[in-house]
N, C-alpha and C positions, 0 to 999 in steps of 0.2 A: 529396216529401222523399226523400232518398237514405238507403240503409241504412248504418249505421255498420259498418265492418269492424274486426274485432279484429286488431290487429297484435301478434304475440307478442313482438316485440322491445321494445315500449314498456312492457308490463305484466309484472311478475314476480309469480308466485303462490307464496307461502310456505306450506308445509304441514309441520307437525311430524310426525315418524314415530310411529306407534302401536306401542309395545312391550308387548304383552299380558302376557307372562311377568313382566317386570321390574315392571310396574305392579301386577300382582296380588300379587307378593311384597312390595313396599313397603307396599301397603295392609294386607296381613295382618300385617306387622311393626309396624303402628301408626304409620307415618311421617306427618308433617303435610303439608299441601298445598304449603307452601313448600319442604320438603325434597324431595318428589317432583318438583316443578317444576324444581328446580335439577339433580337427578340425571338426569332424562330430557331436559333441555334444552328444555322446553316454555316458550314465550315468555310466554303469558298464562294467567290463571286460567280464562278461558273455554275455551281449548283443552284444558286439563286436565279441565275439567268434561265436555267432549265425549268425551275418552278414557275417563273413568270411566263415563260413560253407555254407551259402546260396550261396555265390559267387563261392565257390569251386564246389558246385553241378551244378550251371548254366554253368560254364565254362568248367567243367570236367578237371580241372587243379588244382594241389595242390599248395596253397599259404602258405608261411611261414612268419609269422609276429613276429619279435623279441620282446620278452617280453610278449607275449600273454598267453603262457601256463606255465609261471614260477610262482611257488608258492612262496609267500613272507614269508620265514622262518627267516628273519633277523630282525623282529620287536618283541622285548620282550614286554610283558605286565605285569601289576601288577595284581596278583591274589587276591582273597578275603581276604587273610591274610595280604596283603600289601607287599608281597615279589615280587622281580623281579628275574625271573629265566632266566639264559643264557644257551643255549645249545651249543654244539660244532659247529653245523651248523651256529649259529648266529655269531660265531667268525671266521668261515672259509672264507677266502678270498685268492686270488692268492698271493703266497709267504709266507703264514702263516704256521708255523710249531710249533704246540703246542703238548706237550707230557703230559702224566699223571704226576701229582704232580707239574705242573707249578704253580707259584704263581704270583699274580697280586696286584698292588697297586691301590686303588680306590680313585679317586678324584671326588667329586660331586659339580658341579656348579649349578646355578639356573635352567638351562634347559638341562644340559649335565651331563653324567656320563662317565668319562674317565678311561679306564683300561690301566695300564702300566705294562708290563711284567717285573718281577724282575728276572734278569738273574743270579745274584750271588747266589740266594737262591733257584734256580730251582731244586737242587739235594736233598733238604730236603723234607721229606714227609709232607703232609698237617696237619697231627695230631702230629706234633713235639711239645714238651713241651716248646721250646724256642719261646717267643712272637716276633713278627716282630715289630721293633721299627719304630715309626713315625718320620718323619723329620720335 
């Protein structure tokens, strides 16, 4: 087998620049991860995590950046069958109380899907023989 040679003209390596002073100032000012990412021109959250980790190592101080380590489970996607699946985590927000067998009315606009909880029919199970009437 022959060795593969790296041709520098074919591969471009992108590395965002680490600006220690600006990053430290923005973290101390309480900026969110999205604001820091936009101001520093960092392409991904992973790169920003690496920059924050480098800063933590240099300063020997733990920095917390709001929104940096939060997984985004709130974005439903369309699967290969064309279905949109919503999980309980996607519907979970402060003040929400959803129980098993809760029913929702679905309104579809051009770019929005609106779920409205039907309170009167919440006691009926999902597999009830009575159809839900549309208004």
